[in-house]
C-alpha positions in Angstrom: 108.8 77.8 111.2 105.8 78.0 108.9 106.0 75.9 105.8 105.3 77.7 102.6 102.8 75.6 100.7 101.6 78.2 98.3 103.6 79.0 95.1 102.7 82.3 93.3 104.1 82.9 89.9 104.9 86.4 88.9 105.5 87.8 85.4 108.1 90.3 86.7 110.2 90.9 89.8 108.2 92.8 92.5 108.9 96.5 92.3 109.4 98.5 95.4 108.1 102.1 95.5 109.3 104.8 97.8 107.7 108.2 97.9 110.3 111.0 98.5 109.9 114.3 100.2 112.6 116.9 99.5 114.6 115.8 102.5 114.5 112.2 101.3 115.9 112.7 97.8 119.0 110.5 97.6 122.4 112.1 97.5 123.3 110.2 94.4 120.1 111.2 92.6 121.9 112.4 89.5 123.5 108.9 89.0 120.3 106.9 89.4 117.6 109.0 87.7 117.0 108.0 84.1 115.7 110.7 81.7 114.6 108.0 79.3 111.8 107.0 81.7 109.1 109.2 80.2 106.4 107.8 82.3 106.0 105.6 85.4 105.1 102.6 83.2 108.2 103.3 81.1 110.4 103.3 84.3 108.9 100.0 85.4 109.8 98.5 81.9 113.4 99.8 82.3 113.7 98.0 85.6 112.6 94.8 84.0 114.7 95.0 80.8 117.9 96.7 82.0 120.2 96.5 85.0 119.5 99.2 87.5 120.7 98.0 90.9 120.1 101.4 92.5 116.6 101.7 90.9 115.2 104.8 89.2 114.0 108.1 90.5 110.9 109.4 88.7 110.4 113.2 89.1 108.1 115.8 87.7 110.7 116.9 85.2 111.2 113.4 83.8 107.5 112.6 83.1 107.3 114.0 79.6 104.9 111.5 78.0 102.1 111.1 80.6 100.0 114.1 81.7 98.1 112.0 84.3 101.1 110.7 86.2 102.4 113.8 88.0 99.2 114.4 89.9 98.6 110.6 90.4 102.0 110.4 92.2 101.6 113.6 94.1 104.4 115.4 92.3 102.3 118.4 91.5 98.9 120.0 92.3 96.2 119.8 89.6 96.1 122.9 87.4 94.6 121.9 84.1 91.1 120.5 83.4 92.6 117.1 82.8 94.5 117.1 86.1 91.4 118.3 88.0 89.7 115.1 87.0 92.1 113.1 89.2 91.1 112.6 92.8 93.9 113.9 95.0 95.4 111.2 97.3 98.3 113.2 98.8 98.1 116.1 101.2 101.7 117.2 100.7 103.6 117.1 97.5 106.3 114.5 96.8 109.6 115.5 95.2 110.2 112.2 93.5 109.3 108.5 93.5 112.1 105.9 93.8 111.3 102.6 92.2 113.5 99.5 92.3 113.4 95.7 92.1 112.8 94.5 95.7 115.6 91.8 95.4 118.1 94.7 95.2 117.1 95.8 98.7 117.8 99.5 97.9 115.7 100.8 100.8 112.5 99.8 102.5 109.6 100.5 100.1 106.3 102.1 101.0 104.4 100.0 98.4 105.3 96.9 96.4 103.6 96.3 93.0 103.3 92.8 91.5 102.4 91.7 87.9 100.3 88.6 87.9 97.6 86.6 86.1 94.2 85.6 87.3 95.2 82.2 88.6 98.0 83.5 90.7 96.0 86.5 91.9 93.5 84.1 93.4 96.4 82.4 95.3 97.5 85.8 96.5 94.0 86.5 97.9 94.1 83.1 99.6 97.5 84.0 101.2 96.9 87.5 102.5 93.1 87.4 102.8 90.3 89.2 101.0 89.7 91.6 104.0 93.2 93.1 103.3 92.0 94.4 99.9 90.5 97.9 99.7 86.9 98.3 98.8 87.5 101.8 97.6 86.3 102.2 94.0 84.9 98.7 94.3 82.1 99.5 91.9 84.5 101.1 89.4 86.2 98.3 87.5 88.6 100.9 86.0 90.2 101.5 89.4 89.5 98.3 91.3 89.1 94.9 89.7 88.5 93.0 93.0 84.8 92.5 92.2 85.8 90.2 89.3 87.1 87.7 91.9 84.2 87.8 94.4 80.6 86.8 94.3 79.4 90.4 93.9 75.7 90.8 93.6 74.4 93.5 91.1 71.6 95.7 92.3 69.7 95.4 89.0 69.9 93.8 85.5 70.7 97.2 84.2 73.7 97.5 86.4 74.8 94.0 85.4 74.6 94.9 81.7 76.5 98.2 82.4 79.2 96.2 84.1 79.5 93.7 81.2 79.7 96.6 78.7 82.5 98.2 80.7 84.5 95.0 80.9 84.1 94.4 77.1 85.3 97.9 76.4 88.3 97.4 78.7 89.1 94.1 77.0 88.9 95.8 73.6 91.3 98.5 74.6 93.7 95.9 76.0 93.6 94.1 72.7 94.0 97.3 70.7 97.1 98.5 72.6 98.7 95.0 72.7 98.1 94.3 69.0 101.2 94.6 66.8 98.9 95.6 63.9 97.5 98.5 65.9 99.6 100.2 68.6 102.1 97.7 69.9 104.9 98.4 67.3 107.8 100.8 67.3 106.3 103.3 64.9 103.0 103.6 66.7 104.7 103.8 70.1 106.9 106.6 68.8 103.9 108.4 67.4 101.8 108.0 70.5 104.6 109.1 72.7 105.1 112.2 70.7 101.4 113.0 70.8 101.0 112.4 74.5 103.7 114.9 75.2 101.1 117.5 73.9 98.5 118.5 76.4 95.7 118.9 73.8 96.0 115.3 72.7 96.0 114.0 76.3 93.0 116.2 77.1 91.2 114.8 74.1 92.0 111.2 75.1 91.1 111.6 78.8 87.3 111.2 78.6 87.6 108.3 76.1 90.0 106.4 78.3 88.0 107.1 81.5 84.8 105.9 79.9 86.0 102.8 78.0 89.3 101.7 79.6 91.0 101.6 82.9 93.2 104.5 83.9 96.5 105.2 85.7 96.8 101.5 86.7 100.5 101.5 87.6 101.0 104.9 89.2 97.6 105.5 90.8 95.7 102.3 91.5 98.6 99.9 92.1 100.8 102.4 93.9 99.1 105.5 95.4 95.9 103.9 96.5 97.6 101.1 98.4 99.8 103.7 100.1 97.0 105.9 101.3 94.5 103.1 102.2 97.2 100.7 103.6 95.2 98.0 101.8 96.0 96.0 98.7 94.5 96.9 95.4 94.2 95.2 92.0 93.5 96.6 88.6 93.5 95.4 85.0 96.5 96.6 82.9 95.6 99.4 80.5 97.1 101.3 77.6 100.1 102.8 79.5 101.4 99.5 81.1 100.8 97.6 77.9 102.3 100.1 75.5 105.1 101.7 77.5 105.4 99.1 80.3 105.3 96.2 77.8 102.9 94.1 79.9 100.7 91.4 78.5 97.2 92.5 77.7 95.8 90.1 80.4 98.1 91.2 83.1 96.8 92.2 86.5 98.6 94.9 88.6 98.5 94.4 92.3 99.7 97.0 94.8 100.5 96.1 98.4 101.6 98.2 101.3 105.0 96.9 102.4 103.7 95.3 105.5 101.3 93.2 103.4 104.1 92.3 101.0 106.2 91.1 103.9 103.2 88.9 105.0 102.9 87.5 101.5 106.6 86.7 101.4 106.5 84.9 104.8 103.5 82.7 103.8 104.3 81.9 100.1 107.1 81.3 97.6 107.2 83.9 94.9 108.5 82.6 91.6 109.4 84.5 88.5 108.1 83.1 85.2 111.0 83.1 82.8 110.4 85.1 79.5 
């Protein structure tokens, strides 16, 4: 039996994600769906803060406050200009997404997402191997932060400066949405939620967030990309996970196909940092 010498600290319990076709929708769907989960980030927060032993099922109808999420999760085809900016990852539509804490063993997940910090992410790389991380979007720090942990060589000084500016802008947005004096308070969260239910506001914010922040880090980069590539992916937390998911501004989101998560569990001890 292999001795587990590596201890990896996580900020939250690992979340299992199961993509559901119509035939896969659970029979007790009405008892486990939660209409309060207005976005994927919000559903992840509910799993962390409340007791949901059967998990939550996110559907197109429940995603009221995130205009990016439905296409990211493959719950609808792109129709609006905002949605057509999202690269499609699913050939066939999903009917729902079942998310649950893996310790509840609700079902076998397709993907598992972890919330970590830089130190523990480096341990995670050591455990499952750098080759098991996708290189897709490698040069786009808003969708793949792996280059921050490798000795990547920039093609030119201009590219290096561009990279630094992008990282600074991401850090600024992380601070902005985590600040109690700016957006991370009940009043501003309520206002932002109300605004983001309106298409015109999301459409206005889309180019700003794409240019200066990361995007769709929970639903797209740490969930859908690992599923379709069958590789791990890492991204910096952005406005959604920080505001609605209540993550720390320095959190990393890591998505693993279930087979890689099982490898991680077999080789390391996963520990939850107490709040």
